[in-house]
C-alpha positions, 0 to 999 in steps of 0.5 A, a space after each residue: 507450571 513446572 516449567 515456570 516454577 509456578 502454582 495455580 495460587 500464582 506467585 508470591 510478590 518477593 518472586 515477582 519483583 525477582 522476575 521483573 528485574 530479570 525479565 523486564 517490564 512487559 512492554 514493547 522496547 522503542 527502536 532507536 529513533 532517528 533524530 530530525 538532525 540527522 535526516 537534515 544532514 543527510 540532505 547535504 550529502 547530496 553531491 549536487 547540492 554541496 556543489 551548489 553550496 560551494 558555487 553560492 558562496 564563491 559568488 557570495 566572497 566575489 560580490 555577485 548578489 542575483 547569483 548567490 540569491 538564485 543558487 541559495 533559493 534552490 538549495 534551500 528548496 531542495 533541502 527542505 522538501 527533503 527534510 520534509 518528506 523524508 523525516 518521519 519518526 518510526 511510530 510502529 512500535 508505539 502503536 503497538 504499545 496502546 494495544 498492549 492492555 492497560 490493566 490485568 487480573 491476575 492470582 498472586 498468593 491466592 489472593 485475586 487482584 488488579 495490577 498494571 500490564 506492564 507489571 506481568 511476569 512468566 509465571 503469573 496466573 491470569 483471568 479472562 473474561 468476555 471483553 477483556 484484552 490479552 496483556 501476554 503470551 499465555 497457556 490455558 490452564 482452564 477454559 470455559 467456552 473461551 473464544 478469543 478473535 485473533 484477527 489482528 494477529 493471524 488474519 483469521 475472521 472469525 474468534 477462535 474456540 479455545 481449550 486445554 489440551 495439549 497441541 496434536 504437533 509441533 511448529 503449529 500455526 498461530 491460528 491453530 494452537 487452540 490451547 494458547 492465547 496470546 498478547 494483544 488479542 481479545 477475549 469475545 466470549 466465555 472466560 479463562 485461566 492462564 500462566 503467562 509464558 512470554 512478556 514484553 518482546 517475548 510475546 508474538 506481538 514483540 517478535 512483530 516489533 523485532 522485525 519492524 525494528 530489523 527490517 531494513 527498507 531500501 531507495 526506490 529504483 528511481 532514487 537510485 537512478 537519480 542519485 547515480 545519474 546526478 554523480 555522474 553528471 556532476 563529475 563530468 560536468 565539473 571537468 568540462 567547466 574546470 577545462 573550459 574555464 582553464 583553456 579560456 584564462 590560458 587564452 587571456 581572458 580574466 581569471 575573476 569573470 572566468 570564476 563567476 562564469 564557470 559558476 553559471 555553467 556549473 549551474 547550467 551544467 549540473 541539474 540542481 533542481 532535479 531533487 526540487 522538481 521530482 519532489 514537487 511532482 511527487 508532491 503533486 501526484 499524491 495530491 491527486 492520489 488522495 482524491 483516488 483515495 489512496 494516501 501516500 506517507 513516502 513520495 519516492 514510493 509513488 514512482 514504486 507503483 508504476 513497475 508493481 509487478 506483484 500484489 500480496 495482498 491479505 484476505 481478511 478485510 483486504 479483499 473480503 470484507 471482514 464481515 461474516 455473510 449468510 450465504 446459503 439456507 438448506 432445508 429438507 425441501 431444497 437450498 436457496 442462496 443469499 445476496 448481499 455482502 457484509 453487515 448491510 441488512 439488504 439482499 434476495 434470495 434466489 433459486 436456481 438464479 430466480 429470485 423467490 420468496 422464502 418459505 414457511 420453513 425458510 421462514 422458521 429457520 431465520 427465526 430460530 437462528 436471530 433468537 438463538 443469537 446474541 449479536 445485535 445489528 447496530 447502525 450508528 447514523 443514518 448514513 453510517 454503515 453497519 456494524 455487530 455488536 457480538 459474535 461475527 457468526 451470529 451477525 450473520 445470521 441475524 442479518 440473514 433474518 433481517 434480509 426477510 423482515 424478520 428484525 432481531 430487536 422485534 423478534 426479542 420483544 415478541 418472543 422474549 428469552 426465558 432461559 439458556 443453556 449456553 454454548 460450550 466447547 464439548 457441546 459445540 451448541 447452544 440452545 434458548 428457551 422462548 416464551 411462545 404463545 402461552 407455552 416455552 419453544 426451545 431453539 438450538 444452533 451448533 455444530 450440524 452432527 450435533 444438532 442431528 444427534 439431537 433430533 427425531 423429526 425434520 421440519 419439510 413442506 408437509 409438516 413434521 416428519 420423522 427424521 430417518 437414516 437416510 435423511 440424516 445421510 443427505 444433510 451430512 452430504 450437504 453440509 460436506 458440500 458447503 464445507 468443500 465450498 469454505 462455507 462455515 456451516 451451523 445446523 439449527 433446530 426447535 422443539 415446541 413444549 420444551 424445559 431446561 431439562 429436555 430442551 436437547 432431546 427429540 428436537 425438529 431439525 430446521 436446516 443449515 445456515 451456510 456463512 463466509 466471509 465475502 469478498 468485496 463486490 468491486 475486488 473481483 474487477 480490480 482483480 482482473 484490471 491488475 491482469 490487463 495490466 500485467 500486475 499478478 495478484 497473489 493471496 497471503 493469509 493467516 485463514 485456513 486453506 479451504 477458506 483461502 482457495 474458495 475466496 481467491 477461486 471467486 475473484 479469478 485469484 486462483 487458477 493453475 498456479 499452487 497453493 501453500 501453507 504454512 506448515 509446508 512454507 516452513 519445509 521449504 528453503 529459502 531457495 526452494 521458495 524463491 525458485 517456486 514463488 512464481 507458481 504459487 497464487 495462495 499462502 494460507 495459515 501463514 505467520 508475519 515471518 511466513 510473510 516476509 519470506 514470500 516478499 523477500 522471495 519475490 524481490 530476489 526474483 526481480 519483482 517489484 513487490 506490493 503487499 497491502 494488509 491491515 492487521 499487526 501480522 501485516 506489518 513487518 512484510 508490509 515494511 519490507 516490500 517494495 512499497 506497503 499498503 495499508 488499510 485506512 479505515 479498519 488497519 490498525 495503527 501499526 500497518 499504517 505506521 509500517 506502510 508507505 501508503 494507505 487506502 482511505 476506503 479500504 478498497 482493493 479498487 483503489 490500488 488500481 487508481 494508485 498505480 495508474 497514478 504512479 505510473 502517470 507520474 512516472 512518465 511525467 518524471 522522464 518527460 522532465 528529465 529528458 527536457 531538462 537533461 537534454 537542454 543541459 547537453 546542449 547548453 554545456 555542448 555550446 559552451 564547450 563547442 565554442 571554447 574548443 573552437 577559439 571563439 568568444 564565449 556564445 553566452 554571458 554568465 546571466 544569460 546562462 543563469 536565466 535559460 537554467 532558472 527560468 526557462 527550464 523552470 516553468 516548462 519542466 514543472 508544467 511537464 511534470 503534470 502532464 495528462 496520462 497517455 491513453 494506454 497507460 494501463 495497457 502496458 506491462 510494469 516497466 522494468 525497475 531495473 531498467 530505470 528512467 533512462 531506457 534506450 529511447 529516453 537516452 537516445 532521444 536526449 543525446 538527439 536533442 541536445 546535439 542538434 541544439 548544441 549544432 544549431 546554436 554553435 553553427 548560427 554564433 558562427 555565422 552571426 559573426 562571420 556575416 559581420 554581426 558585432 560579438 553581442 548581437 550574435 550572443 543574442 541570437 544564440 541566447 533566443 535560438 537556445 531558449 526557442 530551442 528548448 520550447 519546442 523540444 518541451 512539446 516533444 518530449 511529451 511522448 518518447 513514442 508518440 508523435 508531437 501531433 497527438 494532442 499537441 496542445 493537451 497540456 494546458 499548463 505548458 502552454 502557459 508556461 511557453 506563453 509566458 516565457 516567450 513573452 519575458 524573453 520578448 521583453 529582454 531583447 527589446 526592453 533597453 534597460 535590461 540590455 546591459 544587465 542580460 548582455 542582449 541586443 535589438 534584433 531586426 525582424 530578419 534576425 528573428 526570422 534567421 534565429 527562429 528557423 533553425 530552431 525549428 528544425 529540432 522537432 523533425 529532427 526529433 520526431 525522426 529519430 522516435 520513428 526510428 526507435 519504433 521501427 527498430 524496437 518492433 523488429 527486435 520484438 519480431 
C-alpha cells in the first residue's frame, strides 16, 4: 500500500485521473494489423507470378488472346488462393480483451462503487466475490475462504486457495503466488479485498499479449523449399529460353514468332502452377482432416505435421479431461478403486481387480461426501455431456456417490441441510448439519490431518470403535500413499446428535477420498502410436510436479527421462536447456515464458515442434511452435487464434490422425513435384537439344501450352489426392532440413526428364530422316511427349515402391489419364484442330512407332528405383 501510495479507503478521484493519464486504461493494446492490401501485394513478390505477369502482358500486346487468357487465369487463380489462405487477422489480442472483466467493484474515497474495468488504476482497492472475474493483477489485503480458478493462466486443474501471508520466496511460479490474484481469472468461492498492482499490458495477461505480438512465425519447410526451387528454376529456365530464342533468331527465324515461342517455352519451363496446385493439394487435405476432427487455419502448416518430431502437450484438458475424478475410497477396513473418468456418473467399484459392491461403511462415506458438498451434477440435454456447477473437487465426490446410486438432489431432499460451518483456509474443513430421523447429524470434509484431529472414533465393519494412535498412523500412512500417487486426498467424518457448537468435536472418522484429474482414456493409445511413428511426446504443465509425474507415468510418457520444474528452468541458461532438452520428458510449474523457451530450445536442436494446449497461458508457445494445436471445445479463444490447427473434439488421439493426414499430403505433394518437374525437364530438354543440334523446333507454341496446361494439370491434381501408402505411420519423421528434394526424388526427376528428352529428340530426328514431313514428325514427337508423361504419372506414385504395387489404386488418376488420352486422339484425328494445334493424322504404323519408345520410360524409372533402394540399404548396413 505504501509503495502504491494507497490506503484501505481507496484513491481519491483526482488521484485516479492522474494515474489514468499516467498508466493508461486497463485494457490490452492491439498489435499493428496487416492490411488486406499488404497481404495481396505480398502475393506478387513471388518470382513465378512476376514472370507470368510479364508473359501475359507481352502476349496480350502481340495480340495472342488464347495464350493471354490461359496464363492470366493461372496467375489470378494462384494469387487469389494465396491471398485467401494467408490473410487471417491476428485476433488473439481481441480474444484476450474479451476475457477482461467489463465491470469491477472498487473502493474510492471510502465508498464502494462499481466502475468499468478499463478505468481501474494501480493503487485501487477492489472487492472480490464468488463468480467475479478478476479485472487486474492485485495483492490480497483480505481473504475469507477465497478460491480462484487460474486454469486459463497457469494450467492448475483445481481452484487455488488464497491468503494474505507474505510469499516464502522470490520468483515463485504464478501458481504458487497465493497472496496474488491475476486479471482474467475467476473467483469461485469466498470473498476478498485486494490492491491493484498492475493494469492493462502490465498484467500477466498483458505480458502474454506482448509475447503474442513479438513472436515471429516463420515459413514452413515446404514453403522454404518451394521458394528456393521456384527461384532456381525460373532463373535457369529464363536463361535457357533466352538462349534458344537468340539462337533461333540468329538462324533466320522470324523475331515475332520467336517471341511467342519464347513465352510458351517460359510457361513450360517455369512451374507456374506450383503455388496453386500445392495450395489445392493442401486444401483438399484440410477437408479430409476436418472429417477427422482437425481444423487447420493455415494451409502450409498441414505439411509441417508430416515432419513433426516432438509434440509438447499441455496436461490439463489435453492429456487429461480437466474433470476431477475420485479414484480411491479408503475406510478403516479396506481401500477400493473407482473406475470411470470425468463427470460421467458411470463406473464400478473394485478390490484387487475384482468388481465389488460398496460396503455399508463405504456407502456412508459416499453419502457424507455428497451431503457436505455444494456442487451439483447437471446435464444440458439427454445426449449432452455432464457438467459440474461448483467446485470441481466437490464435483468428484458427488459423481463418486452417483456411481453408487446416491444422487445429490435426492439426498438433499431426504436429509435437508439445517446448519453449516463454512470452509476457511485456517480451519481447512467444511461442516454441515442435516436433519436425519428426528436428529441432527454433522458431516465434515477437509484436510485429512484436520479431520483426524476432530475424531475420537472410527466407523468399521464391526461398528463404531475407538480411534487409537495406531489407527491414526495407519490412516496417515494411507494419506501419504495416495499423495505419492498424486491423488488429492480429503478426509470425511460424521457426528450424530450434533449442534453447531459441538459439531467438530468427538466426530467419527468415515474414510478418505482420493481424487485426480485423470488422463483421457484414448490419450495413452495415441501416445503409443506417436512413439511408433517416431514422435516424442513431452508434457508441459503449470500443475504440481507430483501430479504431472503421476499422469505422465500412467500415459507412458515418463520413463527414463528427467522431470524439471519452472524454478529449475529459471536456473538453466539457454545453452544448458538446449543441451538437456532431449532428455526432459515432463515440465511442471511452468510459466508462459518457460513454454516459449522449451519450444525454442527444441527448434534449436533441429526438431519440428508441435505444441498442444487450451489455456491462455499456451498462446505464445502455440504461435512460436512449428505447428500450434488448440483445443476446440475447452480451448480459450486466445489459444485458438494463436494456433495453426484446432482439434474439434479436444481429443489428443486426433493429433495422430492429423499427423497421418499431414504425412500423406506431403507425400502427395512430393509425387506431384516429381511428375511436374520431370515433365518440365523433358520439355525444355527437347527444345534445347533440337536448337543446339540445328534442327527445326519439334513443337509449336500451342502444343507446348497444351502439354503444360492440360496434360500436366489433371494428372498432377490426381496425384495430389493419391491414397496413402500402407506403412506411412511406421516411418520415422522425415528430416525437414532435407525438404522435398531428397536424393531419390532428384534422381528420379532427372532420370525421367533426361530419358524423355532422349526418346523424344531421337524420335523427332528419326522421323525427319525417314522422309516424313516436319508436321508429321512434330505430331509424333508431340504424342510421344504426352504419352511419356502419362506413364510417368503412374511411376511417380511412389519413389520407393514398384509401379506394380496397387498400380490402379488412384481412381482419379485413372479417370484423368483416360480423359487426356481421349483428348489427345481427338486433337490428332479431328481435321479442324490440325491447323491451330499444328497436328497431322498419324497412320497405325506411326502410332505404334510413337507408343513403343514412350513405354520405355517405365522400365527405366523402375530400374532407377531399384538401384536407389539397393544403395540406401547398403548405406544403412
